[in-house]
C-alpha positions in Angstrom: 92.4 118.1 144.2 95.2 116.5 142.1 94.0 113.1 143.3 90.5 113.6 141.9 89.6 111.0 139.2 88.1 113.9 137.2 91.5 115.5 136.8 91.2 117.7 133.6 94.6 116.5 132.3 93.4 112.9 132.6 90.2 113.7 130.8 92.1 115.5 128.0 94.4 112.5 127.7 91.5 110.1 127.4 89.7 112.3 124.9 92.9 112.7 122.8 93.5 108.9 122.8 89.9 108.2 121.6 90.4 110.9 118.9 93.6 109.4 117.7 92.1 105.9 117.8 89.3 107.2 115.5 91.8 108.8 113.2 93.9 105.7 113.0 90.8 103.6 112.4 89.8 105.9 109.5 93.3 105.6 108.0 93.1 101.8 108.4 89.8 101.6 106.6 91.1 103.8 103.8 94.2 101.6 103.4 92.0 98.5 103.4 89.9 100.0 100.5 93.1 100.8 98.7 94.4 97.3 99.2 91.1 95.8 97.9 91.3 97.9 94.7 95.0 96.9 94.2 94.2 93.2 94.6 91.5 93.6 91.9 94.1 94.7 89.3 95.3 91.9 87.1 99.1 91.2 87.2 101.1 90.1 84.2 104.7 89.6 83.0 105.9 90.3 79.5 105.3 86.8 78.2 103.2 84.8 75.7 100.3 84.7 78.2 100.0 88.5 78.1 100.0 88.4 74.3 97.2 85.9 74.2 95.1 87.9 76.7 95.6 91.1 74.6 94.7 89.3 71.4 91.5 88.1 73.0 90.6 91.5 74.4 88.4 94.2 72.7 90.6 96.4 70.6 93.6 94.4 71.8 93.7 96.7 74.8 93.8 96.1 78.6 92.5 99.3 80.3 94.3 98.9 83.7 96.8 96.2 84.6 100.1 95.8 86.4 103.1 94.6 84.5 106.2 93.3 86.3 109.6 92.9 84.5 113.2 93.7 84.3 114.4 97.0 82.8 116.1 96.8 79.4 117.2 99.7 77.3 115.8 99.6 73.7 119.0 101.1 72.4 122.1 102.5 74.0 121.6 103.0 77.7 122.7 106.0 79.7 126.1 105.8 81.3 126.7 107.2 84.8 128.8 110.3 84.8 130.5 109.3 88.1 130.3 105.5 88.5 132.1 103.2 86.0 130.1 100.4 84.3 126.9 101.7 85.7 124.1 102.0 83.1 120.5 103.1 83.3 117.5 104.3 81.4 116.5 107.3 83.6 119.1 109.6 85.1 118.8 112.6 87.4 121.9 114.7 88.2 121.7 117.4 90.8 124.2 120.0 91.8 123.5 122.2 94.8 125.6 125.0 96.3 125.5 125.9 100.0 126.4 129.4 101.0 126.6 131.5 104.2 125.8 135.2 104.4 126.4 137.7 107.1 123.4 139.0 109.0 124.3 142.4 110.4 121.3 142.5 112.7 122.0 139.3 114.5 125.8 139.5 113.7 125.8 135.8 112.7 126.5 133.8 109.6 123.2 132.2 108.2 123.0 129.3 105.8 121.1 129.2 102.5 121.0 127.0 99.4 121.3 128.5 96.0 122.2 127.7 92.4 120.6 124.3 92.4 120.8 122.7 89.0 119.0 119.5 88.0 119.3 117.5 84.8 116.9 114.7 83.8 117.7 112.3 81.0 115.8 109.3 79.7 116.1 106.8 76.9 113.4 104.4 75.6 113.2 101.2 77.5 111.1 98.0 77.9 110.2 95.4 80.5 111.2 91.8 79.9 110.5 88.7 81.9 113.0 87.7 84.5 115.4 85.1 83.1 114.6 85.9 79.5 117.8 87.5 78.4 117.1 87.0 74.7 113.5 87.3 73.9 111.2 88.8 71.3 108.5 89.5 73.9 108.7 92.8 75.8 106.5 95.6 76.9 107.7 99.1 75.8 107.3 101.7 78.6 105.7 104.9 77.1 106.6 108.3 78.5 108.2 107.1 81.8 108.9 110.7 83.0 105.1 111.4 83.0 104.5 108.5 85.4 104.4 108.9 89.2 105.9 106.7 92.0 109.2 105.8 90.3 111.9 106.3 92.9 115.4 106.2 91.5 118.4 104.6 93.1 121.1 107.0 94.2 124.4 105.8 92.7 126.6 108.7 93.6 126.7 111.4 96.3 129.6 113.7 97.2 130.0 116.9 99.2 132.9 119.2 98.1 134.0 121.6 100.9 135.1 125.0 99.9 138.7 125.9 100.6 139.3 129.2 102.4 142.3 131.2 101.1 143.6 134.7 102.0 142.1 136.2 98.8 138.7 134.5 99.4 138.6 135.7 103.0 139.1 139.3 101.9 136.4 139.0 99.2 134.0 137.4 101.7 134.6 140.2 104.1 133.6 142.7 101.5 130.6 140.9 100.0 129.3 139.4 103.2 128.8 136.0 101.5 131.0 132.9 101.4 130.6 129.4 99.7 130.5 126.5 102.2 130.1 123.4 100.1 128.8 121.9 96.8 126.7 118.7 96.7 126.7 116.5 93.7 124.3 113.5 93.4 123.2 111.1 90.7 120.1 108.9 90.7 119.3 106.3 88.1 116.8 103.6 87.1 119.4 101.0 86.4 119.3 98.4 83.6 118.4 95.0 85.0 116.4 96.4 87.9 112.9 95.2 88.7 110.0 97.5 87.8 106.3 97.2 88.1 104.1 99.4 86.0 100.4 100.2 86.5 98.6 101.5 83.4 97.1 100.6 80.1 98.6 97.9 77.9 98.0 97.8 74.1 99.1 95.4 71.4 100.4 96.8 68.2 100.9 94.5 65.3 101.3 90.9 66.4 103.9 91.1 69.2 104.7 94.7 70.1 103.1 95.5 73.5 103.1 99.0 75.0 102.5 100.3 78.6 101.1 103.8 78.7 99.0 106.3 80.7 95.4 105.0 81.0 92.7 106.8 79.0 90.1 106.5 81.8 91.9 108.9 84.1 93.5 106.4 86.5 97.0 106.9 87.6 100.0 105.9 85.5 102.4 104.5 88.1 105.9 103.0 87.9 107.2 101.3 91.0 110.9 100.4 91.4 110.2 97.0 92.9 108.4 93.7 92.2 104.7 93.4 92.7 104.9 91.2 95.8 107.2 93.6 97.7 104.9 96.5 96.6 101.8 94.7 98.1 103.7 93.6 101.2 104.5 97.3 101.9 100.8 98.2 101.7 99.9 95.2 104.0 102.4 96.4 106.6 101.0 99.9 106.4 97.5 98.6 107.0 98.7 96.5 109.9 100.4 99.5 111.4 97.2 101.6 111.4 95.3 98.6 112.8 97.8 98.2 115.7 97.8 101.9 116.5 93.9 101.9 116.5 93.9 99.0 119.0 96.7 100.5 121.3 95.2 104.0 121.5 91.6 102.6 121.9 92.5 100.1 124.6 94.6 102.7 126.4 91.8 105.3 126.4 89.2 102.7 127.5 91.4 101.4 130.3 92.1 104.9 131.7 88.4 105.8 131.4 87.4 102.6 133.2 89.9 103.4 136.0 88.4 106.9 136.3 84.9 105.6 136.5 85.9 102.9 139.0 87.6 105.5 141.3 84.6 107.8 141.0 82.1 105.1 141.9 84.4 104.0 144.8 84.5 107.5 146.3 80.7 107.8 146.0 80.3 104.5 147.9 82.7 105.7 150.6 80.7 108.9 151.0 77.3 107.1 151.2 78.7 104.9 153.9 
């Protein structure tokens, strides 16, 4: 019975493989559509070419473009609280306490996180062209904390373990709670790092350019990398879904062909 080509487990495996192949193909097609839309977005750097394009555009406005440049603080940058000579324009500091409490039912110590505090700071900053250390051309980034996609670099992380003394042990025995550790972390968008912004660019006056949230409802996105690396990541994602589609589809088709072949072979043997 287990040798039968119509083994239910085999049929379930074949059906699941075809189902996964269909799912992966759908994800591949969605990623292809996303890539096509991304490739249609014009890409600029904060240079004279962008100024000329803006001056020639209606209302001196580009509705949705990508701007790639280096991060430069408009004034005094934020200094890291933990790392010397580390400066940025966006800063997130998080402090998190880990405690254990006594569960009288299971008679075990259970873990929990409490008293998490998070501080977010930002200063005005602009994007400048790579290599242009002194330039009058830059794109001011408007309301960066409202944008999505901007992953910060973790510049500091430390776990401080709690010390257990005699007094603490007595207090813990009475309260049924005890501190275990405290985590401190700091993340920053550092000065000089590469940033690609997707949004609306407007020209104010003669030279002042500003990147802001689009008025047509499209996403305002800041990516902590250059445009080429951003597109390569999407290309690799599309290739992954395409490969998974092929592998699961070929596997399912091969197993199904083997089942049909064995079934036809047994019918031929019976007819003989």
